[in-house]
C-alpha positions as CSV (number, residue, x, y, z in Angstrom):
1,M,50.7,14.3,35.6
2,R,48.2,16.3,33.6
3,R,48.1,20.0,34.6
4,S,44.8,21.8,35.3
5,H,45.5,24.4,32.7
6,D,45.8,22.0,29.8
7,A,43.2,23.1,27.2
8,I,41.3,21.8,24.1
9,L,40.5,24.0,21.2
10,V,37.3,23.4,19.3
11,L,37.0,24.7,15.7
12,N,33.9,24.9,13.6
13,A,34.8,26.2,10.2
14,G,32.2,27.4,7.7
15,S,32.4,28.9,4.3
16,S,32.9,32.5,5.6
17,S,33.6,32.1,9.3
18,I,35.5,30.1,11.9
19,K,34.0,29.6,15.3
20,L,36.2,28.6,18.2
21,S,35.8,27.5,21.8
22,V,38.5,26.8,24.3
23,F,37.9,24.3,27.2
24,A,40.2,23.9,30.1
25,E,40.7,20.4,31.4
26,R,40.0,20.3,35.1
27,V,39.5,17.4,37.4
28,G,36.5,15.5,36.1
29,E,35.2,18.3,33.9
30,L,35.8,20.5,30.9
31,A,35.4,24.2,31.7
32,L,34.7,26.8,29.0
33,E,37.3,29.5,28.9
34,L,36.6,31.4,25.7
35,R,34.3,31.6,22.8
36,G,35.0,33.5,19.6
37,E,34.3,33.8,15.9
38,V,36.1,35.3,12.9
39,E,33.3,36.1,10.4
40,G,33.3,37.6,6.9
41,L,36.5,35.9,6.0
42,Y,36.3,36.9,2.3
43,T,34.5,40.3,2.7
44,A,35.1,42.4,5.8
45,P,36.7,40.2,8.4
46,R,35.8,40.8,12.1
47,F,36.9,38.9,15.2
48,L,35.0,38.9,18.5
49,A,35.7,36.8,21.6
50,H,33.8,36.4,24.9
51,D,34.6,35.0,28.2
52,P,32.2,32.4,29.8
53,A,30.1,35.3,31.3
54,G,29.6,36.8,27.9
55,R,32.0,39.7,28.4
56,V,33.9,40.8,25.3
57,V,37.6,40.0,25.8
58,A,38.9,40.7,22.3
59,E,37.7,42.5,19.2
60,K,39.4,43.2,15.8
61,S,38.4,44.1,12.3
62,W,40.3,44.1,9.1
63,G,38.2,46.5,7.1
64,G,38.2,45.6,3.4
65,T,41.2,43.3,3.7
66,T,40.2,39.7,3.2
67,L,41.7,37.0,5.5
68,G,40.5,33.7,4.0
69,H,40.8,30.5,6.0
70,D,44.6,30.6,6.0
71,G,44.8,34.1,7.4
72,A,42.1,33.4,10.0
73,V,43.8,30.3,11.3
74,D,47.1,32.1,11.5
75,Y,45.5,35.0,13.4
76,L,43.7,32.7,15.8
77,S,46.8,30.7,16.5
78,D,48.7,33.9,17.4
79,F,45.8,35.2,19.4
80,L,45.5,32.1,21.5
81,K,49.3,32.0,22.2
82,H,49.0,35.4,23.8
83,H,45.5,35.3,25.3
84,L,45.9,31.9,26.8
85,A,49.5,32.1,27.8
86,D,48.8,30.3,31.1
87,H,47.2,27.3,29.2
88,R,48.9,24.6,27.3
89,L,47.0,23.7,24.1
90,V,47.0,19.9,24.0
91,A,44.6,19.1,21.1
92,V,42.1,20.5,18.6
93,G,38.7,19.1,17.9
94,H,36.9,19.8,14.7
95,R,33.3,19.6,13.5
96,V,33.3,17.8,10.2
97,V,29.9,17.5,8.5
98,H,30.4,14.3,6.6
99,G,32.0,11.0,7.7
100,G,30.3,8.9,5.0
101,L,29.8,5.3,5.8
102,E,33.3,4.7,6.9
103,Y,33.6,7.0,9.9
104,T,31.0,6.1,12.5
105,A,32.9,7.7,15.4
106,P,35.3,10.5,16.1
107,V,38.8,9.8,14.8
108,R,42.3,11.3,15.2
109,V,43.3,12.8,11.9
110,D,46.5,11.8,10.1
111,A,47.4,12.3,6.5
112,A,45.5,9.2,5.3
113,T,42.4,10.2,7.3
114,L,42.4,13.7,5.8
115,K,42.7,12.3,2.3
116,A,39.8,9.9,3.0
117,L,37.6,12.7,4.3
118,E,38.3,14.8,1.1
119,R,36.5,12.0,-0.8
120,F,33.2,13.1,0.8
121,I,33.4,16.7,-0.5
122,P,31.0,15.9,-3.3
123,L,28.5,14.7,-0.6
124,A,28.7,18.1,1.2
125,P,30.3,20.5,-1.2
126,L,29.3,23.6,0.8
127,H,30.5,22.3,4.1
128,Q,33.2,19.7,3.9
129,P,36.0,21.7,2.2
130,H,35.7,24.4,4.8
131,N,35.6,21.9,7.7
132,L,38.8,20.3,6.4
133,A,40.7,23.5,5.6
134,P,41.8,24.3,9.1
135,I,42.8,20.7,9.8
136,A,45.2,20.8,6.8
137,L,46.6,24.2,7.8
138,L,47.3,23.1,11.3
139,R,48.9,19.9,10.2
140,E,51.3,22.0,8.2
141,R,52.0,24.6,10.9
142,T,51.9,22.4,14.0
143,P,52.1,18.8,13.0
144,E,52.8,17.7,16.6
145,L,49.4,19.0,17.8
146,P,46.8,16.2,17.9
147,Q,43.6,16.8,15.9
148,V,40.3,15.0,16.2
149,A,37.5,15.0,13.6
150,C,34.0,14.7,14.9
151,F,31.2,14.0,12.4
152,D,27.7,15.2,12.1
153,T,26.7,12.0,10.4
154,S,28.0,9.5,12.9
155,F,25.1,9.7,15.4
156,H,22.6,8.5,12.7
157,R,24.5,5.3,11.8
158,T,22.2,3.6,14.3
159,N,19.2,4.2,11.9
160,P,17.9,0.8,10.7
161,D,18.8,0.0,7.1
162,I,15.2,0.6,5.9
163,A,15.4,4.2,7.2
164,Q,18.6,4.9,5.3
165,R,17.4,3.7,1.9
166,F,16.1,5.6,-1.1
167,A,13.8,3.8,-3.5
168,L,16.7,3.7,-6.0
169,P,18.5,0.8,-7.7
170,A,20.6,-1.2,-5.2
171,E,23.9,-0.4,-6.9
172,L,23.4,3.3,-6.2
173,H,22.7,2.5,-2.5
174,D,25.8,0.4,-2.3
175,A,27.7,3.3,-3.9
176,G,26.7,5.5,-1.0
177,V,23.5,7.2,-2.3
178,Q,21.5,6.9,0.9
179,R,20.2,8.9,3.8
180,Y,23.0,10.0,6.2
181,G,21.4,12.7,8.4
182,F,23.2,15.6,10.0
183,H,23.3,17.7,13.2
184,G,24.4,14.5,14.9
185,L,26.7,16.3,17.4
186,S,23.8,18.4,18.6
187,Y,21.5,15.4,18.9
188,E,24.2,13.4,20.7
189,Y,24.6,16.2,23.2
190,I,20.8,16.3,23.8
191,A,20.8,12.6,24.3
192,S,23.5,12.9,26.9
193,E,21.6,15.7,28.8
194,L,18.1,14.4,28.7
195,P,18.7,11.8,31.5
196,R,19.4,14.6,33.9
197,M,16.0,16.2,33.0
198,D,13.8,13.2,32.7
199,A,15.2,9.7,33.0
200,K,11.9,8.2,31.8
201,A,11.9,10.3,28.6
202,A,15.6,9.5,28.0
203,S,14.9,5.8,27.9
204,A,11.8,6.1,25.8
205,K,10.7,7.6,22.5
206,T,11.8,11.2,21.9
207,I,11.8,13.5,18.9
208,V,14.4,16.3,19.1
209,L,13.8,19.4,17.0
210,H,17.1,21.2,16.1
211,L,15.6,24.4,14.8
212,G,18.0,27.1,13.6
213,N,19.3,28.6,10.3
214,G,19.8,24.9,9.5
215,S,16.8,22.9,10.8
216,S,16.3,19.2,11.2
217,M,14.5,16.7,13.5
218,C,15.6,13.4,14.9
219,A,13.6,10.4,16.3
220,M,15.4,8.8,19.1
221,E,14.6,5.7,21.1
222,A,16.6,5.3,24.4
223,G,19.0,7.9,23.2
224,R,19.7,6.3,19.8
225,S,18.9,7.8,16.4
226,M,16.2,5.9,14.6
227,A,15.2,8.3,11.8
228,T,16.0,11.9,10.9
229,T,14.7,14.5,8.4
230,M,17.9,15.3,6.6
231,G,19.0,12.8,4.1
232,F,21.8,12.5,1.5
233,T,22.6,16.2,2.0
234,A,21.9,18.9,4.5
235,A,19.4,20.5,2.1
236,D,16.7,17.8,2.7
237,G,13.8,17.8,5.2
238,L,12.5,21.0,6.8
239,P,12.6,24.4,5.2
240,M,15.6,26.4,6.7
241,G,17.0,29.9,6.7
242,T,18.0,29.7,3.0
243,R,17.7,26.0,2.2
244,C,14.5,24.6,0.6
245,G,14.2,21.4,2.5
246,A,12.5,18.4,0.8
247,V,11.4,19.1,-2.8
248,D,10.0,16.9,-5.5
249,P,13.0,15.8,-7.6
250,G,10.9,16.5,-10.7
251,V,11.2,20.2,-9.8
252,I,15.0,20.0,-10.4
253,L,14.4,18.4,-13.8
254,Y,11.9,21.1,-14.7
255,L,14.3,23.9,-13.7
256,M,17.0,22.3,-15.9
257,D,14.7,21.8,-18.9
258,E,12.4,24.8,-18.8
259,H,14.6,27.4,-17.0
260,K,17.9,26.2,-18.4
261,M,19.5,26.2,-15.0
262,D,22.7,24.3,-14.6
263,A,23.9,22.4,-11.5
264,R,25.6,25.5,-9.9
265,A,22.5,27.7,-10.4
266,I,20.3,25.0,-8.9
267,E,22.8,24.6,-6.0
268,R,22.6,28.3,-5.3
269,L,18.8,28.1,-5.4
270,I,18.3,25.2,-3.0
271,Y,21.1,26.2,-0.6
272,S,21.2,30.0,-0.6
273,E,18.0,31.5,-2.1
274,S,15.2,29.4,-0.7
275,G,13.7,28.5,2.7
276,L,12.5,31.4,4.9
277,L,14.4,33.9,2.7
278,G,12.9,32.6,-0.5
279,I,9.3,32.5,0.7
280,S,9.4,35.8,2.5
281,G,11.6,37.7,0.2
282,I,12.6,39.6,3.4
283,S,15.0,37.6,5.6
284,S,16.3,34.2,6.5
285,D,16.3,35.3,10.2
286,M,13.3,34.1,12.2
287,R,13.6,37.1,14.6
288,T,13.1,39.5,11.7
289,L,10.2,37.5,10.3
290,L,8.4,37.3,13.7
291,A,8.7,41.1,14.1
292,S,7.4,41.8,10.6
293,A,3.8,42.5,9.7
294,E,4.4,41.6,6.0
295,P,2.1,38.8,4.7
296,S,5.1,37.1,3.1
297,A,6.8,36.9,6.5
298,R,3.8,35.3,8.1
299,L,3.6,32.9,5.1
300,A,7.2,31.8,5.6
301,I,6.5,31.1,9.3
302,D,3.3,29.3,8.5
303,V,5.1,27.0,6.0
304,Y,7.9,26.4,8.5
305,V,5.6,25.4,11.3
306,Y,3.4,23.3,9.0
307,R,6.4,21.3,7.8
308,I,7.6,20.8,11.4
309,G,4.1,19.4,12.2
310,R,4.2,17.0,9.1
311,E,7.6,15.7,10.1
312,L,6.6,15.3,13.7
313,G,3.8,13.0,12.7
314,S,6.1,11.1,10.4
315,L,8.8,10.6,13.0
316,A,6.3,9.6,15.7
317,A,5.1,6.9,13.2
318,A,8.7,5.8,12.7
319,L,9.0,5.4,16.4
320,G,5.6,3.7,16.9
321,G,4.7,6.2,19.5
322,L,6.0,9.3,21.3
323,D,6.9,10.1,25.0
324,S,8.7,13.5,24.7
325,I,9.9,16.2,22.4
326,V,12.9,18.5,22.8
327,F,13.4,21.9,21.3
328,T,17.0,23.1,20.7
329,G,19.0,25.3,18.3
330,G,18.8,29.0,17.9
331,I,15.0,29.1,17.0
332,G,14.1,26.1,19.2
333,E,15.8,27.7,22.3
334,N,14.8,31.3,21.7
335,A,11.5,31.6,19.9
336,P,8.6,30.8,22.3
337,A,6.1,31.7,19.6
338,I,7.4,28.9,17.3
339,R,7.4,26.4,20.2
340,E,3.8,27.4,21.1
341,R,2.5,26.9,17.6
342,V,4.3,23.6,17.1
343,C,3.0,22.3,20.4
344,H,-0.5,23.6,19.7
345,D,-0.6,21.8,16.3
346,A,0.7,18.6,18.0
347,A,-2.0,18.5,20.7
348,W,-3.3,15.4,18.9
349,L,-0.1,13.6,20.0
350,G,-0.8,14.3,23.7
351,I,1.1,17.6,24.2
352,E,-0.4,20.1,26.6
353,L,1.7,23.3,26.6
354,D,2.3,25.3,29.8
355,A,2.1,28.8,28.3
356,A,3.9,30.5,31.2
357,A,6.7,27.9,31.3
358,N,7.1,28.2,27.5
359,L,7.5,32.0,27.7
360,R,10.2,31.6,30.4
361,G,11.9,29.0,28.3
362,R,12.1,26.6,31.3
363,P,13.4,23.1,30.7
364,R,9.9,21.6,30.8
365,I,7.3,23.5,29.0
366,T,4.3,21.2,29.2
367,A,1.6,21.1,31.9
368,G,1.7,18.3,34.5
369,P,-1.1,16.2,32.9
370,S,0.5,16.3,29.5
371,R,0.9,12.7,28.2
372,V,3.9,13.8,26.1
373,S,6.4,16.1,27.7
374,A,8.1,18.9,25.9
375,W,11.5,20.4,26.9
376,V,13.8,23.2,25.9
377,I,17.4,22.1,26.2
378,P,20.2,24.4,24.9
379,T,22.5,22.4,22.6
380,N,26.3,22.4,23.0
381,E,28.0,20.9,20.0
382,E,31.4,22.4,21.0
383,L,31.4,20.7,24.4
384,M,30.4,17.4,22.7
385,I,33.4,17.8,20.4
386,A,35.7,18.6,23.3
387,R,34.5,15.4,25.1
388,H,35.1,13.3,22.0
389,T,38.6,14.8,21.6
390,Q,39.4,13.8,25.2
391,D,38.0,10.3,24.6
392,V,39.9,9.7,21.3
393,L,43.2,10.8,22.8
394,G,42.7,9.0,26.1
395,R,42.8,12.1,28.2
396,K,40.1,11.2,30.7
């Protein structure tokens, strides 16, 4: 008989941080017990953890001593043993950016699966190695602990073939050069929540705007992904905090020929030096840009909003109509000024913003007569991963 204090750990490992969430299994639900993050793994590591009410329950810094992923996993394992002594850790769920064409659903990780997922590192070189590092470490240290990989690409496998193709030779498409799409766990969570908000919208044509340091949009029909702005990599589509978004491939050739930039220099440019940071020259943080009076900050915001509007029209065309839009992600949930501008520019689609509701960030932010409804729904990728982990291991 399963005990109420069994718990699932969710890990989201990036290049310089590891985020964790702990969910206790209770009858019919997963209850958040703890959130935390070790950041600055290779510079000045710092750990901070909060309880569900947001109170700090643990804090630690290592000064100038680097931890790396190995050290962070070891520290977190020890921390959880002591802090969650009355819980029994039964599984770990991981966010893995790329599942390729092979992994269309979450999967329990064994040695063969881990090896297969390593093949996708060239498709997501800045994400995949770090996503997989804690999985490999935990397999070495606690091989008996079940681990489940949940993929950001899986949700978009319902896109029709025509939406996944580039206009490149067929042999390249067959070799995997195609549109994958990302942020799938976020979109899947929104698709699961929208029926509670508006059953009509959930069964119709919806565009979800996941706006944050990484930004993308997804066109959904009856909760299924039909098209999305990110493509072969997570650098495509909208401008982001430091990523350029869609760019003419001829620009890359020009930079190689005329500026003598190699692949690694171009990689740094499009992933780390562009987007809001590149345009503004100030910051990649939307909060900083909104508070700035500098013309370059306003320009970065203008470009961001303009591109959202362009993609909104494109995705509405892909759906053949539009019934609702949903804002989520750090910017989508917390920047009413961006939501207002996006909705104002999309008035032609039938969106009538309720200014007061938008400022309060209420779930529905459009006026009653609005033909297309607009919503603010906080995403919860960690809960989605915990749910998938339960499903894969048959713990429900």
